[in-house]
N, C-alpha and C positions, 0 to 999 in steps of 0.2 A: 351419777352422785347428786345425793340430797345432803341436804344440812339440816339435821335435825336440831331445834332450838338453836339457830344460828339466822342472824340478821346482819350481813355482811355492814349495812349502811348504818347501823345503828349504834347510837354512842351509848356504852354501860359504863356504869360511873365505876372508877378504879381501874380502867383497862388503859394500856398503853394507847396514845392514839397513834393512828397509823402513819401521820406525817413525820412521828418520832421513832418509831418501828424500824430497827437499822439490822439485826441480826436475828435470824431464825433457826431452829435446829428440829430435823426430824429425826426422833428417836425411833428404830425400827423392832420389829419383832424377834422372839429366837428364845423364848422359853429361859430355861434356868443361865442360858449367856447373856441375858437381858441385865443382871447384874453388872456387867461391864458397864453399861450407862452411867451407873453410880460415879464409876472411876472417871469416865468422860466428864461429866459435870463437876466434879471436883478440882479435875485440872485446869477448867475452863475457868472457874469461880477463882482460883489461886491466881491465876493469869491475870484476872481483873477484866474477864472475857463474861457477861452474862446476856444471853438470848434474852431478848424483849419477847419473842415468839416460840412457843415449843408445841410441836405437835407429835402426838406418838400413837403408836400401834402395838397393842397385845402388850407385852410386859414393858415396851417402851412409854406406855400410857400411863403405867403403873409409877414408874422411874419418875416421869416428865411431872405426873400430879404431884408427887411428893415433893418435886425441884420447886415448883410455880407456889406450891402452899407451903414452903418452907420448911418441911419435913423431910430433907432430905437425908440429914445426919440421923433423923431417928429411924429411918429405912434402914439406912447402913449397919447401925447398930443390931438391928433384926435380923438383917441377912447374913452378918457375919456369927451371929449366934444359932444359926441352924444347924442342926446335924441330921444325918439320915432321918434317927427316929424321930424328930420333931418335925418332919417335911411329913413323913408317913401320919403321926398324928394330926396333921392338917388339911388332911383329905379325909371329908366325909362320904364316904361310898354312899351309892344309892343305885342298886340296879335295875329298880323299878323305874325311874325317869327317863328322859331325854340325853343324860349324859353320865358318864360313871360317876361323877363330883358333882354336889350341890352347890359347893363354892362357897356355904354358909360360913364355915370357920374363917377362910380366909378374908371374907368380906368383914366378918366380926373384928377380926386385928386390925383392918385398914379402919372401921368405924372407931376404933381406940382413940386414933388420931385425927380423924379426919370427916366424923359424923356429920357435922353442920358446916362443912365447907362447899359452897358453891362457885361452880366456875365462873359466874358472871362478877364474883365479887375479888376473884382474885388481882393482883396488880398487874402480873401478866399475862400475855393473850396465849391461850392454852385450848388445844383441841384433842380430842379422843377418838381415834377412828374406828368403826363397828362395820359389820356388813348384816344387811337385811336377808333375813331367810325368806325365800319364796321369790323374790325378786333379783336378788344379787345386788340391791343398791348398796353405795358407799354412802356411809350415814354419819356425819360429823355432829359428834356430839359436845358443845361448846358452851352449853347453859343447863343449869339444872346440877343434881349432888354429884360432887366429884366421885366418890366411891362406886357410884351407881354407874358412869361414865366408864371409868377404868372395868369396872365387872364385865359389862358388854364387851370394850374392847378387846379382852383376854380369854373370850369363851369360847375356849377352843372345841371344834365340834367333835362330837362324840366323848370328850373329856370331862367338859364343864356345861351345864346347864346353859340354854339361852337364856338372855335377860331380854324382859319385856319392857320397851321406854316406849312413851307415846304412841301406844298402839301396834308398836311394832317387835319382832321377836329377833334380837340382835345377837351375832356371833362374832367370833375373832376377826378383825379388821384387814389381818394379813392378807386375807383372802382376795381383796379386790386393791389394798395400797399399803404393802408391806413396809417402806420406808417412805413416810408421807412429805414429801418434798412440796409437793403441789399445794397440799393445805398450808405450809409457809409461805410460799408463794402468794396465794388468795389471801392470806391475812396482812398483807402488805411487807413482806420480809424483802429487803432489798439485796440480800446476800444470805446463803441458806447451808448452813453444814448438814450434812445426812451422815448418819452413822448405822454400818452397815454390820450386823452380826454373823453373817454366813459369808463372808469375801473369799477366806480360805478353805470352806468347808464343801460348798458346793459350786464354789465359784470355777472350779475346774472341769465341771459336770461335762461330760461328752457321749458319744455313741458306741458303744462295744460291737461291732459289726456280727463277731464269731467268737461267741464264749468257748465254742469248743463242745464236744460231744458229752452228752448226759450220760453219765455211768449207771450201771445198776441194773437189775432186771424187774425188780418189784417195785409200784408205785407208792411213796410216801407220802401219806395225807394228813401227817399231822406230828406230834413229837410228845416227849416225854412231860412235856409242859401241860399236855391237855390231860395227862391221866389223873385220877382221883389221888389223893394224898393217902399216905399207908402209915400204919401205925401209930405215931405217936402226934404226927405232923398236925397241927392245928389249921381251921379253916382260916384263920387270921395269917399263920404262915403261908397259906396256898396263895391267898387274895396278893398278899405282897409279893410272891414268886410271879404270879400271874401280871401283875401290875409292873413291876420292875424288871422281870427277866432272871435269869439266873447267872448273867454275868460270865465273863470269860468268852468261851467259845459256844456257849450254850445259847437256846433260842432266845430272841430278845422278847421282854415283856410288851402289854397290851398299849403301854402309855410311849415305849421307845417307836413302836410300829406306826402307831397313829401320829406322834407329834414329828418323827421324822419325815413320814410322808408328806405331812402338812407344810415341811418345811422347805422340802423338795419343791412343791407347787408354789410355794412363796418365794422361793428364790429365783424362779423362772419368771414369776409376776414380777418382781422386783427389777429384774434385769431388763424388761421390756420397759417399765414405767420409767427407770432410771435412763434408759436411752431416749426417750423422749422430753424427758425433763430433768436434765442433770443437776445435782447440787452444785454449787461454786466449789465446795470441798468435802471429799469422804473422808470419815474417819472408818478403818477397818481394823478393828482390833484380831488378833490372832487366836480362835477360839476353838480350832476344830479338836483339839483334845478334850474339850468338856463335853459332857454329854448332854442332851437338851431336859434332863430331869434330875440332872447333878445341882440342885438348888443348895446342898451342903457347902459347897466349893465357892461362897460368895467373895472370902478373902482373895482368893487368885483370881478368879475374874475380873474383881474389880481393879486389882492391881493391872491387869492386863489393858483393862480398857483406861485406865490413868495412864500409864505409859505409851500405849498407842498414841494418846492425846498430846504428851508432851512432844512427840516426835514431830507432831503437824504444828507447834503453836506459832512459830516464825511464818508459816503460811497461814495461819489463821489470823495474827495479827497485821498482816499484809491486809487479808479482806475486810478487815475491823478499819485499816486507815483508810481504805477504798471508800467505805459506808461514811464515815465520819468526815470524808471531803467534799462527799455529794449533798450532805445536811445543806 
């Protein structure tokens, strides 16, 4: 683990002193399911519980960064207005680089609200977790431009281009620390709330020792998804179909395959890390019905996150009470 732009013992103007930091929240990765983080934070704010320390990975870094910078409401409005078409227009495809999407359009939207925001100037402690290509180092981004830190943290391999910061090529932090409880602890949080977006999706993953006989006599080495479009079908329609899939029982799209595979790995890493360093409380919204690229279902996922947090408020208040008693 490396801490890029992070000096644990340096006092930064505007940050919460470690002696006063009480509650930390670790916001995990999960692509479109990450909108549930908005609901989690809304429920906490309504209850008068505002974490002093926020650590986010991937989409958790985006929502966490907007929260600590006072732009959570703006992010929610943006998310709720998304449609399938609007999501597609945000994806600037580039088949010649190191990722299918350059990410410039998404960064541009974030820059509209956060262009001049630097992490060290925030009132709350914040870290976005990323992974260094080549070494696999866990990188903590706690200084510098907030948008750049967010972009590095959600740079899903193969989908988004890696982000270069401080001479390092960085990709999605979920590869090494999917729910960054350890970051909150290192920053001085006495109690940590973790948000796991995959608890009911991959949490029951097991071994299937005998799938049964493989039927058929001819090898199947592809699908109709691989065939060139015919008739009036446009290149854009083909790209949309290959990226998002055909739906129903058709083959999954590129995004679904890559993101789902990535999140299976993320789930296995999260189980191991949480076993070694568990949070004081875990919030686990039930998100299995939401696809990893269904960003247009923000209203639903926000509600799920909100309700999951409301169910845990009594336990969270107990945690806050314990923290207050120890000050």
